[in-house]
N, C-alpha and C positions, 0 to 999 in steps of 0.2 A: 504494499501500498504505500510504505514513504516513497519507494521508488518512482512509483507512477507520480506521485505529487512533485518529485524533485524534476521528472521529465516535463510535466505541465507547467510547474513553475519557470524551467528554462526556455520551453519553446515560447512563454509568455515574453519573456526578456529579450528573447531575438526577435519577435514579433515587433515589439514596441522600438528595439533598437532600428530595424529595418524600414520602421514605417517613419523614423524621423530624417528626413532627409536635410544633409547639412546645408547650408546657406552658402552658395558659392561666393567667391570673391570678387569685390567690385568696387571702383572706386567711386567717390562721390560725385567726380565728373561725368562718369557713365551713367550712373542713376539719374543724374539731373537731366542729362540727355536722354535717356528712356523715358523720363517722366515727361519732358517737351513734346517726347514724339507721341505718347498717349494722349497728350493734350490735343494734338495737331491731329490724330486719328479721330478723338471726339470731336473736334470742329468740322472736321469733313463729314461726320455722320450728320452733325445738326444743319449745316447747310448743303450738302449733298455736291460738294464741289471738290474734289481734291487738288491740290495743288503742289505738284513736284518741286517748284520754285520754292515753296515754304520748306517741304520735307526735306530738301537736299543738303542744306547746311546742319539740320538735326541730325540728319542720318551720317554726315561728316564728323560732327562731335561724337558720336555712339563710336564711330570707326577707331577716331583718334585716342577714344578713352578705352576701349574694349580690352577686357582681360583676355591674356594670353590663349586659354579656353575656347574663347570664341570670336577672336582676331581674325581669322581667315573668313569666318563668316560674316564677321561685320564689314570686313573690305568688299567681299563679295556682293553684299546688300548695297553698298555705297557705288561700287562699279555698275551694277546692274541699274541703279536708279539714276546715274549719271547718263548711261546709255539711252535710258527710256527718255531723260530729258532733252538728249540730242534726237529722239525721234524714231529710235529703234524699239519697234514692237516685238521683236522675237524675246525679250527678256520677260513678256508677260505670263507666258505659258511654259516657261524651262523650268522644269522640275529641280534642278540644281540649284538654282536661284530661291525657289519656292522654299526647299530647303532650308537654305542659309537664311533666309528670312524668319522663318519659324524659329530655327535654332537661336535665333538672335532673340527674338521676343519671347521664348521660353526662357531663355538664360536671365535675360532684364527681370521677368517676374519673379522666377527663383530668387536671383542676389537683390534685387531692391522692391519687390513688391509692388511694382507700379501698376498692374493689372487687374490687382485682385481688390483695389480699394473702389469704395462706392462713387461712382463718377456723377451722381446725381441724375443721369439720364432717365 
């Protein structure tokens, strides 16, 4: 009986430890840029007019301040947005670019918690 109880307690500790994801490292500059990007996305949702011109400097700040773990994806995101600003529509449906953008957003959410806030929408 004691053996079963110990196994149950051990499994509970493992499950608890696994459920707590560590917050990945990010600088204040990265988190501020992620917050500004989130604000820009919210503005776009409200008025329905995305602005690459407004997004580009924010994504540049994200890429400049990106932690090493996400730096390549952030640069891919920036390069794609610049290409889109230059008229290249092929970046819109490129799965590698989509994955990079998703990775940056996911990292910003985990490290900075910007997308979990109540936006008031």
